[in-house]
N, C-alpha and C positions, 0 to 999 in steps of 0.2 A: 788585787782584791780576791779573796777566796770566798766560797759559799759559806764556810763556817766562820764568818766574821760578823760582828754586830753592824758594821757599815753596810754590808751586803743585805743582811736580813731586815734591817730597819730603815735603811735609806734607799739604796739602789733598787732592790726588788719591789718594794711597794710602789715607788714612783714609776718604775718600768711597767708593772702590771696595770696600773691606772691608765697610763698612756696607751698601752698596747690594746686594751679592751675597750678604750673609749673611741678609738679611731675606726673608720670604715675598713672593711676587709682589704680593699685595694691599697691601704696605707700601712698595713701591719708589717710588711717586709721592710718598709722604709724606717719605721720606728725600731724594728729589730736590728737593722743594720747600724743605725746611728747610736742606739744605746749600747750595742755590742762594742762599738769603737770607744765609747766613753768608758765602758767596763774595762777594756784593755788599757786605755790611756791612764786609768787610775793608778796602775802600777808601771806602765811602760809608755809614757807620753811621747817619747822620741820615736820609738819603734812602731807606732801606729803607721808612720809613713812607710815603713818596710812592709807591713801587712797590706796597705793599700796598693803598693807597688806589685806585690805578689798577686793580689786580686786582679789588678789590671792586666798583668802579664798573662795569666791563665784564662781570663775572660777573652782576651784578644786571640790567643792561640787556639782556644776552643772554637771560636767563630771561623778561624782560618781552616782548621782541621775539618769541620763539618762542610764548609763550602767546597773544599777540594778533596773530600774523602775518596780514597782509592787511588790517589795520584801521588806523585813524588813530593809535591808541595805539602800535602798533609803529613807525610812522614817527616819532612824537614821541620815543619811546625811542631810536631810532637817532640822530636829530638831537642829542638830549641827550648821548649817548655821544660822538659826534664833537666836539661843542662842548667838553665837559669835557676830553677828551684834548688837543685843540688848544690849549685855554686853559692847561693844565699845561705843554705844550711852549713856548707863547708866553711865559708868565711867567718860566720858569726859563732859557730860552735866548735870548730876544729883548728882554727888558725894557730892559737896559742899552743895547743897540744902538738901539732905538727912541727912548729918552730922549736919548741922545747926539746922534742925528740931529736931533731937535727942537731941542735946545740949539744945535746948529751952525747950523741954518737960521734960527731965530728970535732968536738971541742970548740965550736964557734960560739959567738956571743951575739947572735942576731936578736935585736930587741923584740920583745913580745908586745903586740898592740894592746892587749888587755881589754878586748871588746866585751862588754857585758852580754850575757846570753839572753836574747829576747825570749820572754816567757811564752811557752807553748809553741815555739817555732817548729819543733820536731813533729808536732801533731798537725798544725795547719798546713805545713809544707807537704806532708804526705797526702792530706786531703785534696789540696789543689792539684797535685800531680795525678791523683786518681781520676779527677774530673777530665783532664785532657786525654788521658789514656782511655777512659771509658767512651768518650766521644769518638776517638780514633777507631776503637773496636766496633763502634756502632751499637754499644750497649746503653748509650744515653744520648739524648739530643742536646745540642749546645743551648745554653741558657741565653736567651736574647736580651733579657732585662738585667742590666749590670747591677742594679740595686738588689735584685733577688739573688744574683750570684754573690754579691758582697755579703748579703745576709748569711748565705751558706758558709762562706769562708770565715767570717767573724763571729758566727753563731756562739754567743757567750756561754750557753749551758755546757757546751763541750769544748770550748776553745782552749782552756788551760791544760787539761789533762785527758781529753778524750771522753768517751770512746771515739776512736777514729771513725768518722762517718763518711763512707763512700758516697759520692754524689748520686749515684743511681738509687741509693737507698731512700733518699729524701727528695729526689727530683720532682716527683708528682706533688709532694706535700709543700714544696716551696711555692707552687702555683695555686694549689687548692688543698686546704687542710680543714679538718673538722674541729670546732671548739664547742664543747659541751660541759655542763656542770659535772657530770660523772667523770669525764676524762680529766678535768681539772682536779677533782677530788682525788682520783687515783694517783695522779702525778704528785700532788701535795703529800699524800701518804708515803709514796716512794721516796720523796725528797727528805722527809723527816726520818725515815728509816736509815737512809744513807748518812744523814747528819749525826744520828745517834751512834752509828758505827764509827764515824770519824771522830766525834768529840768525846763520847763517853768510853769508847773501847780503845781506839787507836792512840789517842792522846795519853790516856792513863798508862797503857802498857809501854808506850814510847818513852815515858819518863823512866821506867825500869831499865830499858835498854840503854838510855843515856847514862844512867848511873853505873851499870855493870860493864859497859864497854870502855869506861874511862878509869876504872880502878887500877891502882898500881901497888907495887910492893907486896907486903904480906897479905893484903886484902884480895889479891888475885887467887882464884881457885878454879878447879875443874867444874864444880857445881855452878859457880858464878858465870863461867863462860858458856856452859850449855843453857842455863836459864836465860842469859843475855841474848843469845842468838834465837832462842825460841820466842823471846819477847819481840825481837826485831821481825821475825817471821809473821807474828800476829799483827804487829804495828803496820807493816807495809801492806798486808792483805786488807785489813779493815780501813786503813787510810785510803788506799787506791780504790778498792771496791766500793767503799762508802762514797767517795767522790763520784765514781761512775754512777752509783744509784741516784745521787743528787742530780747529776746531769740528765740521766734518763727521766727522772721525775719532772724536772723543769721542762724538758722537751715535750713530755706528755701534756703538761699544763698548757703549752703553746700549740699543741696540735701535731707535734712531730713524734714519730716512732723510731727511736734509736735502738740498735741491736744490743743485746746483752753483752757484757764485757767480762763477766766472771760467772763460773758455775761450780762453786764449792771445790776449788782445786785441791785442797788438802785431804780430800777423800780418795785421791788418785792412787792407782796401783802400779803406775809406771810413770817415767818422765814423759813418755809420749802422751799419755793421758793427761798429765799435769798441764802440758802446754796446749792441750785442746780446751782446757778449762780456765787458764790464767790469761788475762789480757787478750781476750779472744779477737778483738778488732785488730790488734797489731799482728797477731799470727795470721789472720785472714788476709791482711794487706800484703804481707810478705809472700804468702802462698799465691795470691792472685797476680801480683805484679813482679815477683822475682822468681819464685820456685817454678811455677808452671811455664812462664816464658823461657826459662832456662832448659826446659824439657821435662821437669818433674820426674816421674817414675816411668816415663815412656821410652827411655833409651837404654835400658839395662840397669842392673844394680850398681855398676861402677859409676855411671854418670849420675845416678840418683844420689849416691853418697857424696859426690862432689857438690851437687846442687844443695844438699842439706848443709854441707860445710860452708858454702857461700852465704846461704841465708842466715846461719847462726853467727857467723863472723859479723855480718851487717847488723844483725839484731843486737849484738853486744855493743858495737860501736854506736848504734842509734841511741842507746841509753845514755851515753856520756863520752866525753873526750878525755878518757883516762885508760891506762893500761889494765886496770882492774876490770873494767867493763869488757874489754877485748878478751881478757882471760875468762871472764864469766861466760861470754858467748862461746868460746872454744870449749870450755868445760861442758856446757850443755850439748854442744855439737858432738863431742866424744861419746857422751852418755847415749844420745839419740842414735848415733851410728852403731854402737854396741847393741842397743836394743833392736835396731832394725836387722842386724846380722843374725842374732841368735837369742838375746836375753829376753825378748818379749815372749817367746815360746816358753821359756823356763818360768817366767813370772806367771803366765796364765795357768800353768799346771801346778804351781806352788800354792801352799796354803795362803789364804787372803792376808793373814796378819804379816806374813813374811814380805809379801809384795808391798804392803802398806808401810812397813818399817823401812824397807829399802828406799822407797820413794821419799819418805819424810826426811830420812837422814841425808839423802842426796840433795834434796832441796835446801836443807839447813846449811850444808857445806856451800851450796851455791850462794846463799844469802851472805855468807862470810865474805866471799869474793866481791859481792855486790855492794856491801855496806861500807867498805873502806876504800876511799879514793887513794889513800896512801897504801901502795901494794905491800910494803914491808910490814905495816901494821896488821894487814889482813893475814899475812903469813904468821906473824907473832900470835894472832888470835887463834889460828889453827893449833899452834903449839899449846895454848892454854886448854883447848878442848881435850887434849890428850896428855895433859900433865907435864909438858916439857919444862925443863928448868927446875924440876923438883917443887913445883908449886903445890900448895895444899889441895886436898880433895874438897874441903869445905872451909869457908871463911865466915866470920860474923856478918859481913856485908851480904854475902850470898844467902845465908840462912835467914837473915831478916827480910831480904827481898822476897824470898820464897814464902815465908809464913805470912807476911803482911799482905801479899798479893794473891794468896791461894784462892780466895773467892773469885777474884777477877779472872784468874787463869781458868777456873772451871767454867765461868760464863763465856770466855773466849773460845774454849774448846766446843761448847755446845753451839755457840753462834756460828762457828765455822763449819758445822755439819748441817745437813738438810733436815735433821730431826725436828728443829724448832718450826721450820716451815711446814713440815708434814703434820705436826700436832695442831698448828693453827688452822690448816685446811680441814682437818677432821673436826675440830671444834666448830669452825665456821659452818660446816655442812649441817650441823645440828641446830643452828640458830636461825630464827626468822630473819628476813632481810632488814627489817626495822631494828631488831636487836643487834644484828651484826654491824649496822651502820653506827649505832650508838657506841658499841664496844670499840670499834675502830676509831671513832672520834675521840673517845676518852684516852685510848692508848696514844694516839697521835698528839693530843694536847699535852699529855704527861711527858712524852718523849721530848717534845719541843721545849717545854718549860725546864726540864732537867738540863737540856743542852744549853739553853740561855743562861741558866744559873751557873753552869760550869764555865762558860765563856766570860761571864761577868767577873767571876772570882779568880780566874786563872789567866796567866800571861803565856802559858805554854800551849801553843797551837801551831805546830809545824806542819808543813805539807811536803812529803818526800818527793813527789813527782814534779815539783816546781822547777827543779834543776834540769829537767829533761826537755 
């Protein structure tokens, strides 16, 4: 079940909110835990057991680590927790990939188990690991109440696709959080904004990508290839950031403050800046739990470059069990290393438009690697971008896609820039609080109605990060 579905909006969410706000404060985590399990079981009934096992493992290990903090037993418990979590992730996400690679290299025919990928396992595994590590470091206290800890692990607002919420971020809120009408209203508004980004923007431009990425023969063109990957860049941004907005909004409605996950990444002037603005929670996780423990930038430039390489290889593999994701991670690793060595200085002194163009083109090339699980198809698409095979510059399909979607593309460009937010704040500053509340209410209602109308009349509602 996804947030942008009629089942969630008109069945699950109303029933949950009714139960959640009807029970006393002491029961809210219990309701949150149970309903989060139901939310997960809606799509993964079998793998609820896996999530419960992961919850029990890290709850137990966290208690052991705190009891024996500073001793060898605590370190053993930490290592055990990390190994078990990574083993679960490895078995369910990477077994087929590893065995297929072995078969390809050695000519063997080891059967592939074909295990389905548990939804959200990459996200909740990282969260549970962060809990044990934070307790070991003394940055958080072990959660004594297993129901409260289970609510943290299974927390449905961010369970499927993040943002990755470190335990120390919400530790106090698990035990004591504030519920007010204003917080609920702010959260509902953020949720509707995210849903509009997902349903009205990402879904519509995603249909353009689906069309242009699959054209063959004489309909292939350079224009179509560039328009297609631009469409994909918009789709994945509004799809993922929209879902993050919905998660943050739901969390706010329930009294939680999740950290921001996106900050207008397409305005970046370097790849370094881009990755400070895109999927912020993942970058923060790797920085805190991989990059810094490896030594970060404290052991000289040589070791720093190695550490960046390790982080980005892991980042690529984290996204999926396929060679294109590994290549995607290596690609960004190379760009970041080049920027670290000299290119950042060049970009800072260059005209702004040059650094923007460089960053956007580099990101688009990265999305080509990311979009195609079949590595050879990705390489072929690169060829289309540069007219390989004597394909036409323009085709009827590409021209129609451009002209028919030009208004949508203009809206996407504006929505991906902070200009809309800035104009809203300037306008809001001139309105009285009562008028602003009315305007926000009208806009929110209009956005919600448009999203529902689109969901009712369309069957196209993909979610790109489900596979991670």
